Structures are given as C-alpha cells and as structure tokens.
N, CA, C and O atoms as a GROMACS GRO file, in nm:
protein
  260
    1MET      N    1   0.140  -1.736  -3.829
    1MET     CA    2   0.169  -1.595  -3.846
    1MET      C    3   0.059  -1.509  -3.782
    1MET      O    4   0.086  -1.404  -3.725
    2LYS      N    5  -0.065  -1.557  -3.794
    2LYS     CA    6  -0.177  -1.483  -3.738
    2LYS      C    7  -0.165  -1.472  -3.586
    2LYS      O    8  -0.190  -1.366  -3.530
    3ILE      N    9  -0.127  -1.580  -3.521
    3ILE     CA   10  -0.113  -1.580  -3.376
    3ILE      C   11   0.001  -1.487  -3.334
    3ILE      O   12  -0.012  -1.416  -3.234
    4LEU      N   13   0.109  -1.488  -3.407
    4LEU     CA   14   0.221  -1.402  -3.376
    4LEU      C   15   0.183  -1.255  -3.387
    4LEU      O   16   0.223  -1.175  -3.303
    5SER      N   17   0.107  -1.220  -3.488
    5SER     CA   18   0.066  -1.080  -3.503
    5SER      C   19  -0.031  -1.038  -3.392
    5SER      O   20  -0.026  -0.924  -3.346
    6ILE      N   21  -0.119  -1.128  -3.350
    6ILE     CA   22  -0.212  -1.096  -3.241
    6ILE      C   23  -0.136  -1.076  -3.110
    6ILE      O   24  -0.164  -0.983  -3.035
    7LEU      N   25  -0.040  -1.163  -3.082
    7LEU     CA   26   0.040  -1.148  -2.960
    7LEU      C   27   0.123  -1.020  -2.962
    7LEU      O   28   0.138  -0.954  -2.859
    8SER      N   29   0.176  -0.984  -3.077
    8SER     CA   30   0.251  -0.859  -3.090
    8SER      C   31   0.161  -0.739  -3.066
    8SER      O   32   0.202  -0.643  -3.001
    9LEU      N   33   0.040  -0.743  -3.118
    9LEU     CA   34  -0.054  -0.635  -3.097
    9LEU      C   35  -0.090  -0.620  -2.950
    9LEU      O   36  -0.099  -0.508  -2.900
   10LEU      N   37  -0.110  -0.732  -2.881
   10LEU     CA   38  -0.139  -0.726  -2.738
   10LEU      C   39  -0.024  -0.665  -2.660
   10LEU      O   40  -0.046  -0.586  -2.568
   11LEU      N   41   0.097  -0.699  -2.696
   11LEU     CA   42   0.215  -0.644  -2.630
   11LEU      C   43   0.223  -0.493  -2.652
   11LEU      O   44   0.252  -0.418  -2.559
   12VAL      N   45   0.198  -0.449  -2.775
   12VAL     CA   46   0.202  -0.306  -2.806
   12VAL      C   47   0.094  -0.232  -2.730
   12VAL      O   48   0.119  -0.125  -2.674
   13LEU      N   49  -0.027  -0.287  -2.725
   13LEU     CA   50  -0.136  -0.221  -2.654
   13LEU      C   51  -0.110  -0.214  -2.504
   13LEU      O   52  -0.146  -0.115  -2.440
   14THR      N   53  -0.049  -0.315  -2.449
   14THR     CA   54  -0.016  -0.313  -2.307
   14THR      C   55   0.089  -0.206  -2.279
   14THR      O   56   0.080  -0.137  -2.177
   15ASN      N   57   0.187  -0.191  -2.365
   15ASN     CA   58   0.290  -0.090  -2.346
   15ASN      C   59   0.238   0.051  -2.366
   15ASN      O   60   0.300   0.146  -2.316
   16CYS      N   61   0.129   0.069  -2.435
   16CYS     CA   62   0.072   0.202  -2.456
   16CYS      C   63  -0.008   0.251  -2.337
   16CYS      O   64  -0.055   0.365  -2.338
   17ALA      N   65  -0.023   0.170  -2.235
   17ALA     CA   66  -0.104   0.208  -2.120
   17ALA      C   67  -0.037   0.313  -2.033
   17ALA      O   68  -0.104   0.371  -1.948
   18GLY      N   69   0.089   0.340  -2.051
   18GLY     CA   70   0.155   0.447  -1.978
   18GLY      C   71   0.186   0.416  -1.833
   18GLY      O   72   0.191   0.508  -1.752
   19GLY      N   73   0.206   0.292  -1.798
   19GLY     CA   74   0.244   0.259  -1.662
   19GLY      C   75   0.128   0.242  -1.566
   19GLY      O   76   0.150   0.202  -1.451
   20LYS      N   77   0.006   0.269  -1.607
   20LYS     CA   78  -0.108   0.254  -1.517
   20LYS      C   79  -0.152   0.109  -1.507
   20LYS      O   80  -0.221   0.072  -1.412
   21ILE      N   81  -0.115   0.028  -1.603
   21ILE     CA   82  -0.152  -0.112  -1.603
   21ILE      C   83  -0.036  -0.192  -1.543
   21ILE      O   84   0.077  -0.186  -1.592
   22SER      N   85  -0.066  -0.267  -1.437
   22SER     CA   86   0.042  -0.342  -1.374
   22SER      C   87   0.046  -0.487  -1.418
   22SER      O   88   0.148  -0.555  -1.399
   23SER      N   89  -0.063  -0.536  -1.476
   23SER     CA   90  -0.065  -0.677  -1.513
   23SER      C   91  -0.167  -0.701  -1.623
   23SER      O   92  -0.261  -0.623  -1.642
   24MET      N   93  -0.147  -0.811  -1.694
   24MET     CA   94  -0.244  -0.853  -1.795
   24MET      C   95  -0.278  -0.998  -1.765
   24MET      O   96  -0.190  -1.084  -1.761
   25LYS      N   97  -0.406  -1.026  -1.745
   25LYS     CA   98  -0.453  -1.162  -1.719
   25LYS      C   99  -0.519  -1.215  -1.845
   25LYS      O  100  -0.596  -1.144  -1.910
   26VAL      N  101  -0.488  -1.340  -1.879
   26VAL     CA  102  -0.544  -1.403  -1.997
   26VAL      C  103  -0.620  -1.527  -1.952
   26VAL      O  104  -0.570  -1.605  -1.871
   27GLY      N  105  -0.739  -1.544  -2.004
   27GLY     CA  106  -0.825  -1.656  -1.968
   27GLY      C  107  -0.962  -1.604  -1.931
   27GLY      O  108  -0.975  -1.491  -1.885
   28LYS      N  109  -1.064  -1.684  -1.951
   28LYS     CA  110  -1.200  -1.637  -1.926
   28LYS      C  111  -1.222  -1.614  -1.778
   28LYS      O  112  -1.201  -1.703  -1.695
   29ARG      N  113  -1.265  -1.493  -1.746
   29ARG     CA  114  -1.302  -1.455  -1.610
   29ARG      C  115  -1.428  -1.370  -1.618
   29ARG      O  116  -1.451  -1.302  -1.718
   30CYS      N  117  -1.507  -1.373  -1.513
   30CYS     CA  118  -1.635  -1.302  -1.513
   30CYS      C  119  -1.653  -1.227  -1.380
   30CYS      O  120  -1.599  -1.266  -1.277
   31SER      N  121  -1.729  -1.119  -1.386
   31SER     CA  122  -1.769  -1.049  -1.265
   31SER      C  123  -1.894  -1.115  -1.209
   31SER      O  124  -1.955  -1.198  -1.276
   32GLN      N  125  -1.932  -1.079  -1.088
   32GLN     CA  126  -2.055  -1.132  -1.031
   32GLN      C  127  -2.174  -1.073  -1.103
   32GLN      O  128  -2.171  -0.957  -1.146
   33ALA      N  129  -2.279  -1.151  -1.116
   33ALA     CA  130  -2.400  -1.104  -1.184
   33ALA      C  131  -2.472  -1.002  -1.096
   33ALA      O  132  -2.476  -1.015  -0.973
   34ASP      N  133  -2.529  -0.898  -1.160
   34ASP     CA  134  -2.605  -0.798  -1.086
   34ASP      C  135  -2.748  -0.846  -1.066
   34ASP      O  136  -2.779  -0.963  -1.094
   35ALA      N  137  -2.837  -0.759  -1.020
   35ALA     CA  138  -2.976  -0.796  -0.991
   35ALA      C  139  -3.050  -0.843  -1.116
   35ALA      O  140  -3.142  -0.924  -1.106
   36ASN      N  141  -3.011  -0.792  -1.233
   36ASN     CA  142  -3.077  -0.831  -1.358
   36ASN      C  143  -3.014  -0.954  -1.422
   36ASN      O  144  -3.063  -1.002  -1.525
   37GLY      N  145  -2.908  -1.006  -1.364
   37GLY     CA  146  -2.843  -1.125  -1.417
   37GLY      C  147  -2.734  -1.096  -1.518
   37GLY      O  148  -2.682  -1.189  -1.581
   38PHE      N  149  -2.697  -0.969  -1.535
   38PHE     CA  150  -2.592  -0.933  -1.629
   38PHE      C  151  -2.456  -0.940  -1.562
   38PHE      O  152  -2.442  -0.911  -1.443
   39GLN      N  153  -2.355  -0.981  -1.639
   39GLN     CA  154  -2.219  -0.985  -1.587
   39GLN      C  155  -2.119  -0.957  -1.699
   39GLN      O  156  -2.147  -0.982  -1.817
   40GLU      N  157  -2.003  -0.904  -1.660
   40GLU     CA  158  -1.895  -0.881  -1.755
   40GLU      C  159  -1.813  -1.008  -1.768
   40GLU      O  160  -1.790  -1.079  -1.670
   41SER      N  161  -1.771  -1.037  -1.890
   41SER     CA  162  -1.680  -1.150  -1.910
   41SER      C  163  -1.586  -1.117  -2.025
   41SER      O  164  -1.623  -1.050  -2.121
   42SER      N  165  -1.464  -1.166  -2.012
   42SER     CA  166  -1.364  -1.142  -2.115
   42SER      C  167  -1.254  -1.246  -2.103
   42SER      O  168  -1.242  -1.315  -2.001
   43TYR      N  169  -1.176  -1.258  -2.208
   43TYR     CA  170  -1.062  -1.349  -2.208
   43TYR      C  171  -0.930  -1.275  -2.183
   43TYR      O  172  -0.830  -1.338  -2.149
   44ILE      N  173  -0.930  -1.143  -2.198
   44ILE     CA  174  -0.810  -1.062  -2.176
   44ILE      C  175  -0.847  -0.946  -2.084
   44ILE      O  176  -0.939  -0.870  -2.114
   45TRP      N  177  -0.777  -0.934  -1.972
   45TRP     CA  178  -0.803  -0.828  -1.875
   45TRP      C  179  -0.674  -0.750  -1.850
   45TRP      O  180  -0.571  -0.810  -1.821
   46LEU      N  181  -0.679  -0.620  -1.862
   46LEU     CA  182  -0.568  -0.531  -1.827
   46LEU      C  183  -0.604  -0.467  -1.694
   46LEU      O  184  -0.703  -0.395  -1.685
   47ILE      N  185  -0.525  -0.494  -1.590
   47ILE     CA  186  -0.564  -0.457  -1.455
   47ILE      C  187  -0.454  -0.379  -1.384
   47ILE      O  188  -0.337  -0.383  -1.421
   48GLN      N  189  -0.497  -0.307  -1.278
   48GLN     CA  190  -0.403  -0.230  -1.196
   48GLN      C  191  -0.375  -0.301  -1.064
   48GLN      O  192  -0.259  -0.324  -1.029
   49ASP      N  193  -0.479  -0.334  -0.991
   49ASP     CA  194  -0.464  -0.394  -0.858
   49ASP      C  195  -0.499  -0.543  -0.865
   49ASP      O  196  -0.616  -0.580  -0.875
   50VAL      N  197  -0.398  -0.627  -0.860
   50VAL     CA  198  -0.417  -0.770  -0.882
   50VAL      C  199  -0.501  -0.833  -0.771
   50VAL      O  200  -0.589  -0.914  -0.800
   51LYS      N  201  -0.476  -0.798  -0.645
   51LYS     CA  202  -0.549  -0.860  -0.534
   51LYS      C  203  -0.698  -0.826  -0.538
   51LYS      O  204  -0.782  -0.913  -0.519
   52ALA      N  205  -0.730  -0.700  -0.562
   52ALA     CA  206  -0.870  -0.659  -0.569
   52ALA      C  207  -0.938  -0.722  -0.691
   52ALA      O  208  -1.056  -0.757  -0.685
   53PHE      N  209  -0.866  -0.735  -0.800
   53PHE     CA  210  -0.921  -0.796  -0.921
   53PHE      C  211  -0.957  -0.941  -0.898
   53PHE      O  212  -1.067  -0.984  -0.934
   54ASP      N  213  -0.867  -1.017  -0.838
   54ASP     CA  214  -0.891  -1.160  -0.815
   54ASP      C  215  -1.008  -1.183  -0.721
   54ASP      O  216  -1.076  -1.286  -0.732
   55ALA      N  217  -1.034  -1.091  -0.630
   55ALA     CA  218  -1.147  -1.106  -0.538
   55ALA      C  219  -1.279  -1.079  -0.609
   55ALA      O  220  -1.379  -1.144  -0.579
   56ARG      N  221  -1.282  -0.983  -0.702
   56ARG     CA  222  -1.407  -0.943  -0.769
   56ARG      C  223  -1.434  -1.022  -0.895
   56ARG      O  224  -1.549  -1.059  -0.921
   57ILE      N  225  -1.331  -1.050  -0.973
   57ILE     CA  226  -1.349  -1.111  -1.104
   57ILE      C  227  -1.266  -1.239  -1.110
   57ILE      O  228  -1.144  -1.235  -1.100
   58ASN      N  229  -1.335  -1.353  -1.128
   58ASN     CA  230  -1.265  -1.480  -1.132
   58ASN      C  231  -1.343  -1.582  -1.213
   58ASN      O  232  -1.454  -1.554  -1.259
   59LYS      N  233  -1.287  -1.700  -1.230
   59LYS     CA  234  -1.349  -1.805  -1.311
   59LYS      C  235  -1.472  -1.864  -1.245
   59LYS      O  236  -1.562  -1.911  -1.315
   60ALA      N  237  -1.479  -1.861  -1.112
   60ALA     CA  238  -1.593  -1.920  -1.041
   60ALA      C  239  -1.722  -1.842  -1.066
   60ALA      O  240  -1.831  -1.898  -1.053
   61ASN      N  241  -1.712  -1.714  -1.103
   61ASN     CA  242  -1.831  -1.632  -1.127
   61ASN      C  243  -1.894  -1.659  -1.264
   61ASN      O  244  -2.008  -1.618  -1.286
   62CYS      N  245  -1.825  -1.725  -1.354
   62CYS     CA  246  -1.877  -1.748  -1.488
   62CYS      C  247  -1.992  -1.848  -1.485
   62CYS      O  248  -1.980  -1.956  -1.427
   63SER      N  249  -2.103  -1.810  -1.546
   63SER     CA  250  -2.217  -1.901  -1.553
   63SER      C  251  -2.195  -2.000  -1.667
   63SER      O  252  -2.113  -1.975  -1.756
   64ASP      N  253  -2.264  -2.109  -1.664
   64ASP     CA  254  -2.247  -2.214  -1.764
   64ASP      C  255  -2.321  -2.186  -1.892
   64ASP      O  256  -2.300  -2.256  -1.991
   65SER      N  257  -2.407  -2.085  -1.896
   65SER     CA  258  -2.485  -2.058  -2.017
   65SER      C  259  -2.408  -1.981  -2.119
   65SER      O  260  -2.461  -1.951  -2.226
   0.00000   0.00000   0.00000
C-alpha cells in the first residue's frame, strides 16, 4: 500500500507541472562534479529537454563514494 501511495503521489506531482515537464526519469543519475567536487544526484528527475538532460546528467557521472 505504501508503494502504491508513493507512485500515486508522483503521478499527481507530475501532472501539476502544467505541461512544462515533458518526461520523468527514475533511477540514480548525477551531474558532473564542479571545481569543489560537489555534484547533484537524485533518483527522480522531472525534465523538459531529454537530449540535453542525458548529455549533462547520467549514471556515468556518479562517484562511488
């Protein structure tokens, strides 16, 4: 039941985006690390431009730490 409610919440939140979100990616992906070694990482990404997203943020950028 818990998983069903979480999936329903994700669906509702995606529909509230007002058409600006074209896709939702699920799975750990990371941005490239900056000069200080910081990077963004998440398991759920709401994105507009799929091609630009895949070039900048992907699984290969995730560090092992």
